N, C-alpha and C positions, 0 to 999 in steps of 0.2 A: 535200652538201658532202664533197669528197674530201680527207680529212686528209693522205693520203700526197702528193697533188699539191701541197697548200698547203705542207707541210713541205719539199718539194723546191724550191718557189719561194723560200721564206724562206732556205733554206740557200744557194742560188745567189746570192741578193741579198747575203748576208753575204760571200761570196767576192768578189763584184763590189765591194762597199764596201771590202774589204781592198785590192784592186788600186788603187782610186781614192785611198786614203789614202797610197799609196806615191808618188803623182805629185807633182811640183812645180807648184803652182798660184799664181795671183796673189791675194794677200790683198786684202780689201775693207775700206774704212774703216768700213763699217757693222757689221763683226764686233764692234767694241767695244760696240755697243748690245745685244748678245745676252748675257743673264744666265742661265746654266745652273743657278745656285743659286736662282733665283726660284721662288716657288710658283705663278706664272702661266705659262701656255703662251707660248712665244716663237714668234710667227707671222711668217714672212717673206713679204711680198707684193710684187708688182711685175709688170711686163710679162713675158710668156713669154720664155724664153731669155736672161734678164738675168744668170743665174748664181746663182740662189737656192740650188739644191741643192749646188753647189760651195762656196758660202760656208758653208753648214751643215757640210759635211764639214771645212772648214778650222777652224771653231770647235771641233768635237768633237775633231779631231786635236790641236789646241793645248791643249785642256782636260785631256787625258789621262784623261778619264772613261771608265768602263766603260759602254757603251751598247748598245742594240739598235736595229735598223733594219728598217723595212718600207716598201716602195714599192708602193702599190696600183695603179700604172699597169702592170699585169702581167695578161695574159689569163687566167692561172691563178687570179687573185684577183678576176676581173671580176664574178663572180656572187655574191660575198659580200654579206651584209646586216649591219645593225647587230647582230643577234642572234649573228652568227658571230665577232664581234671578240674575245670572251673566249677562244674557242678559239685564235684567232691569238696572243693574249697567252700562253697556255699553251705553245704551240709555240715562241714566242720564248724563253721561259725554258728550254725543253729545249735549244735551239740555242746560246744565249749564256750560260747560267748566270744567276747573280744580277746584276741591273742596276737602277739607279734613274733612268736617263735613256733616253728613247725618242725617236728621230728618225723621224717619219712623213712620207713623201712622197706627194703626190697623194691625200691622205685624202678630198678632196671627192668621190671616186668612190664612196664607201660611204655609203648612206643613213643618216641619223641618227648620223653619226660623232661629233658634238659630245657626245652622251650618254656615249659611251665615253671621250672625252677628259676630260670633267668628272669622271667617276668616278675616273679615274686621278689627276687633280689632287688630288681629295679624299684619296686614299690616299698622297699625298706624292711621286708620280712627277714628275720633271722632264721636260718635253715640248717638243720642237722640231718645228714644223710648217711645211711649205711645200707649194706646189702651184700648178697653173694657176688661172685666175680663173673657171672655169665656175661654181663654187658657192662657192669660197673668196674671196669679194669683201669688201672692207673694210666695206661697209655691213652685211653679215650677221654679221661676227665679233662685233659688239657684242650682237647678239641671241642667238647660239648660245653664246658664252663670256662671259656678262655679268660684267664685273669680274674675269675670270680669264685675261686675255690681255694680252700686250705686243706691239704691232704695230710691225714694222720694215719700212720701205720700202726696196726695192733698185731702183735704176735701172741701166741699162747702164754700162759702164766710165766713170769719170771720166778726164780726160786724164792725171792722175798714174798711175792704174791702167793706162791704155793704154800709157804709157811703160814701166811696170814689166813688163807683159806682153810688150812688144816689145824689152825690154832697151835702152831709150833712156836715156842718161846725163842725169840731171836736176840733178846737183850741180856738175859741173865748169864753171867760168866761163872758157871760151875761145871764140874766134871760131868754131872748128870745132864745138864742142859746142853752142853757141848755134844755129848753122845747122842742125844735126841735129835739135834740138828743134823748130825752126820747120818743118822739113820733115815731122816726125812730126805736128805740129799740122795742117798742110795736109791730110794724109791723114785725120786724125781728123775734120776739118771736113767732109769729103766722105763718108767711109765710116761715121762714127759709132762707137759704143762697144759694140755687141753683141759679146760675147766670141768667138763662133764665126765672125763675118764676116771676121775678120782672116785666117783660114785658107782662105777661099773664093776661088775664081777668078771666080765669077759672083755678085757681091753682089746684083744686081737679082733674080735668081731666089730667092736665100735670103730676102731681105726680103719679096718677094711671097708666098712660101710661109708665112712667119711671119705676115704681115698676114691672109692668108686663113684661117689656122688660128685666129687670135684671133677673127675675125669669125664664122666658121662653126662652130667647135668650142666656143668659150667663150661668146660673146654669144648666138648662135642657140640653143644648148642651154639656156642659163640662162633666157632670156626668151621662148623659143618664138615667135620673130618670124615673121610671115607673108610680108611683102614684102621678102624678102632681097635681091633685085636692086636695089631702091631704096635699101635701107640700105647695101649695099656701095658704090653710087655716091656716097652721101653721105659715107661714110668716106673714100673716095679723094679726093673733092673737098676735104674739110677738110684732109687731109694735104698736098694739093697747094698750098693757099693759106696754110698756117700760116707764121708767126703771124698770126692774124686775129681781129678783134673780131666777136663773134657777133651777127648780127641774125636772131633766130629767125623772125620773120615773113617776111623775105625768103627764107630757106632753105625755109620751109614752102611758099611760092609756087613757088620754083624747082624743087622736087622733087615738087610736086603732092601734098603730104601734107595730108590733110583737117583734122587737129587740131593746134593749137598745142602742146597738152600732149604729143602723140605726138612731135613734133619735139624738144621739150625732153627727153623720155625717151631718144630716140635718141642725142642728144649726151651725156647722162649715162651711157648704156651704154658709149660709147667711152671716157669718162673712167674709169669703174670698171674697165674692162679694161686701163687704162694705155696705150692707144694715144695718148690725148690728155691734156694737163695744162691745167687751167683756172687763170687768174690774174684776180683781181677788181680792179676799178678802185678806187683810193684815194679815200676820202671819210670825213669824220667822221660822216656819216649812214649808218646801217646799210642803209636802203632803197636808197641809191644804190650801196653796195658790191656788192650782189647783182645789179646790172644791168650790161650792157655787158661781159660776161666776154670775156677774150682767151684764145684757144686756141693751144697749142703742141704739136708732136709730142713724144713721150717720148724721141726720139733723132733727130738730124739725118738718119740713114740712111733713116728713114721718109718724109722729105720728097721724095726723088727716086729712091732705089734700089728702085723697084718697077716692074713691067712696066706700060707705058702711063702712066707718070707724066710730067707735062709742066711740072713746076715749075721746071726749070732749076737753075743753080747757086745763085743767090740767096745769096751768101756772107754778106751782112749779116744776113739772117734766120737763117742757120745759126749765125752767131756769137752772135746774141741768144738762140737756143735753148740753146746750150751754156752760156752764162752763167746763164740761168734754172735749168737743171738743177743746176749747181754751187751756186747759192744755196739751192736746196731741200735738197741734201745737207748743206750747212753749217748751215742754220737750222731746218728742220722738226723735227729731233730735240729741239731746245730750245724748241719751241712758239713760234717766231718766224714771222711771216707775211710773204709777199712780195706786193706789189701793183704795179700800174702807175699812173702819173699822166697824166691827159689832160684838158686844158682848151682852150678856144678859142685862147688865146694861145700854147700850146705843150704839149709832152708830155715825159715822162721814162719811160725803160724800166722801172726797178724801184725800189721803196722797200721796205726791210727794216724791219719794225715789230714791237715787243713791246708788245701791248696798244695803247694810244693813243699810244705814243711811237715816233717814227721814228728808227731807229738809223743808217741810211745811205741815201743817195740815189745811184743808179747809172745812168749813161748808157753805152750801148754803141754804138760806131760802127766799122765796118770800116776806114774811112780818113777822117781829118780834115785831110788836106793841103789840101783846097779851103777857102778862107776862109769861104765861105757855109755849108758843112757844119759847120765848127768853130763858127761863130757860133750856128747853130741848136742844136747839142748843148749848148753852154754856156748858152744861154738856157733850155733845158728844165731844166737843173740849178738855175738861179737861181729859176725859177718854183716848182719843187717845194720848194726850200729856204725860200722865203718862205711857202709854204702850210703847211709842217710845222714850221718852226722848226729844222730839222736843218741843221747846218753841216758834217757829214761827207759830202763830195761826192767821187765817184769817176767818172772817165771811162776806160772800157776800150776799147782800140783793138786792131786786129790787129797793128800794129807800133808799138813804142815810139817816140814822137816828142818828147815833152817830159816831164821828171820832175815838174814842177808848173806850175800856171798859176793865175790868179785870174779870177773873174767877179763883177763888182759888189762887189769888195772881199773876196769869200769865197775861201779857198784851195781849189783843186781838185786832187786826186791823179790824175795821169795815169799809166796803166800799160798795158803790152802784155798781151794776153789770156794769152799763154804764161806770163809772170811771175805774173799774178794767179791762174791756175789752179794753179800750183805753189807758191803761198804756203804 
């Protein structure tokens, strides 16, 4: 271990952090979930390049806390082991002076990192952790930091954050401002919310690089997959057809994968790496809720902005994906679940539930100007209302058409997606 080289890396990282802290960045709604006074490690997880590190810098800057920072995604720190981390801590004290808050980026690169973190937590250090999903996966956090971590999910930009980033006025109520907001949403619908994609002239290349990085650097490294060509084709296929109800047996046959369990594992790997989000079917019976899962991309950009993607625009599916992601942002932190409803007579896109109580029934439709489409969407709301007893019904469309309507005597709130996202 070359102490001089490590000290050089940590000193340069401090300077880099200082430059970042001077920048104006977009605040994220999830920042309010981070508690730097907590005795538990604050762990930010989510898809690559969703802005996890930037969000942590925002939180630290606004807190005015004295903190130290180390990013293990540095070739000068690449050969460190768990036994070396105490020496890193000593050097951090030399560089930063006294501190009781430590921001650790890409910590999963160090073997047995969790032993070091647990020791610091016992000593009263406040810790903020983020990193890629190679080893810092949600399923492992419970094992490594048992009862000593608070997990915060971060998705790519919401539409409100997208507007803030692009300086789109969301307050003024004029025809011009409304037109600008809808134009911004049309771009968001197609380009998605990855923070860096807004600055790119070749979004397909950016998203393709991102997808391949997740598949080959995160998932392959973590699970040591042998048949990577097959796995990569499966990932591309699911992203092309999202949203889609999963039929594991059909996929197993289509991709010539010998084991049903292997196919289930493959799908789970894509969800743990946050390429895909799973939504369960609503049912009062637990055994039925775990069947017929519906998969969504973690951002609409992944549905088509990839090389060799053939999914097309599919604006209705993109709209549905955006609504789901916003529902997860609004409800998961409060332990509320999102399901879909599907029966022979009809279906409904989303049900928001707290335990066995349904709080809201939501239908999403790009355009309900066609009477048949309108009738179908309202029928789905009615069926879900009868099945759950919920009378809080919402119909989200791309453009505002009616302020309110009724279905079988039940009031239905009709709202444009732009207004709903900016509520």
